[in-house]
N, C-alpha and C positions, 0 to 999 in steps of 0.2 A: 447171126452176130454181125453187127456193123463195127468194122474196124478201120482205123486210121493208121496207116504205115509211113514211116519217114526214115530216109537215109540221108544223113547231112554228110556231103564230102568236102574236098577242099575246093573243087570248082564247080560243084553241082549239088542239087538237092532233090532227090527223087521222093514225089509224094503220091501216095495211093490210098484210095477209099474203096472199101468193099462193102456192099448191102446185099446180102443173100447172093445171088448169081451175078449181080451187077458190079463192075469194076471200073473205076475211073482212075487215070494216071497222068501226072504232069511232071516233067523234068526241068527244073530251073537251072540256068547256066549263069555264072558270075564270076567276076574277078574277085578272089579272096582278099587281095590288097586293097580294094576299094568298097568294103561292106561298111555299112552304118545302120542307125537305128531304124531306118526305112525298110530294111528287110523283115522286121517283125511284122509290119503291117502288110507288106507284100505277100509274106508267107501266109498269114492268116487269111488274106482274101482269096489266095489260091486254094486254101482248105475249103473254104466256104463255096467256091465255085465248083470243086470236085464233089462236095456233098449235094449241091443243087443238081449236078449232072446224074447223080444216083437217086434223085427224088427225095432227099433227105435234108436235115439241117444239122448244124453242129451239135444241137441238144440230143440228137439221135445216136451220137458216138457211143459205143458201149466198151470198146477196148482201143488201146494205143499200143502199136509195136514200133519201136525205134531203136536206131543205132547210137551209141553214146560217144563215138570217136574211135580212133583219133581222125580229126578233121580240122577244117579251118577254125582257128580259135574263136573269131568274133561270130561267124556263121553258126558254129555249134552252140555257143551259149545263148544266141538269140532265137534259134529254133526250139531247143530245150526249154527255154524259158516259157515260150508260148504253149508247149505241150505240157509242162508242169501246170500252167494255169488251167489249161482244159482238164487235165487228170484230176486236179484238186477240186475244181468247182463241180464237175460232173461225178466224181468218185468212181471213175471207171477203172477197169482192170488195166495193167500195164505189163509189157514184155520188153525187156532190153537186151541187147547183145552189143558187142564191139563190132567195128566194121571188119576186122580180121576173122571174127566168128562167122559173120555173114558171108564173106568171101569163100571160107571153107565150106559153108552150107551150100552155097551155089555150085562149087566144084563138085561135091558129092552128088548134088542133084543132076547135073549134066553129065557125070561120069559114074553110073551106078556100080561098076566094078572097082572103083577107087577105093582102097582101104585107108590111106592116109594122105595128108595134104600139108604143105608148107604154105601158109599165107604170107604174101609180101606185099606191103602197102607203102609207096613213096611217101616220105615225111616232109617233102617239099624244102628240105634243108640239106640236099646233097647225100641223103642217106635214106634208108627204108626201115620200116618195122617188119619183124618177122615172127611168125609163131607156128609151131606144129601142132596139127590135129589128126586124131584118128577118127573113124567112122563108128559110131555106136547107134545102132538102129536108125541109120540115116541122119543122125544128129552129130555135129562136130563136138568132139571132146578134146579140150586142150591137154597136150602131154608135155609142154614146155611153157615157160614164162615168155612175155614179150621182150624181145631185144631188138637190137640193131642189125641189119644185115652186114654192115662193115665188120662188126665183131665176129661174125660167123663165117663169112666168105670174104677173105682179104682181097680177091680180085676185083670185088665189086665196089672199091673205094672211089671209082670214077663216077660223079653224078650222072653222067650221060649212060653209062652201062646200067645203073640203077633204074634211070627212067625207062630204059629199053626193056628191062626185066620186068617192071611193075605195069606197063602200058597194057599188056594184054589182059591183066587182071581187073583193070578199071571198067566197070560196067556202070550204066546210068539208069537201067530199069530195075534196080535193086529193091525199090519198094513193093514191086510184084512179088519177089522172092520172100520178102518179110511176111507177106500175107500167106504164101505157101507154107512157111514154117509154122505159122499159127494153125493152119488148116490141118497140118499133120499131127499137131499136139497142142490142143487148146489149154491143157492143164498148165502151160507155161504162163499162162496170164494170171499170175498171182501177185504181181508187183504193184506199187502204189506210186504216187507222184514223186516220192522221194527217191525213187530208183533212177529217175531221169537225171542223172548227174554227168557232167562232161567226163570222158577219159581221154587224157591227151596223149597217153603213151609214156612209157618209161624204159629205163634200161637196166633191170636187176641183173645179178649174177646168175648165170645160167645153172639150173639145178639138175636138168635132164638133157640127154643128148638129142640133137636135132638129126633128121633123117639124112 
């Protein structure tokens, strides 16, 4: 199966294409404060280049795996709009997850003995999103809603502390991990272009305890 995987972050976008045993990846770096409509064209050209590297074209894409946020507001909308267009035109299968879910999946992959994980993601506004997951057959299962770190751990109200806390969690080769997730369970590819909707994060009342 030929899969296009995309993880759009706040300051980077990890794009990967897999065609059988061939994998091509590119990581785009940018300033979230200076994004414009040109990102859409640039992103599409990168996807075409990666497809060429694997000896295929965009028309050969059979599935899309993508994170839906939280991420840069402008970048997330631009990238997901392109993916929606591809998914709609090609009628391809779609798998989506949040960036917090992907962070937990990566943690479980790199630490096989880990049973649970608290994903923390800097929201670029002096705080961070946080969500707790437990491992269920190597797949992250959310056991709490998404909240803000400042509401859970009062000591992390200092933006500098939050950045230091989340810095170690920021990976840029995340598109490859999306491909690994699909390889483990391709039954996850049941979504459509309608599932490629942005998730910006929110702060509901916590219903379950964090670790």
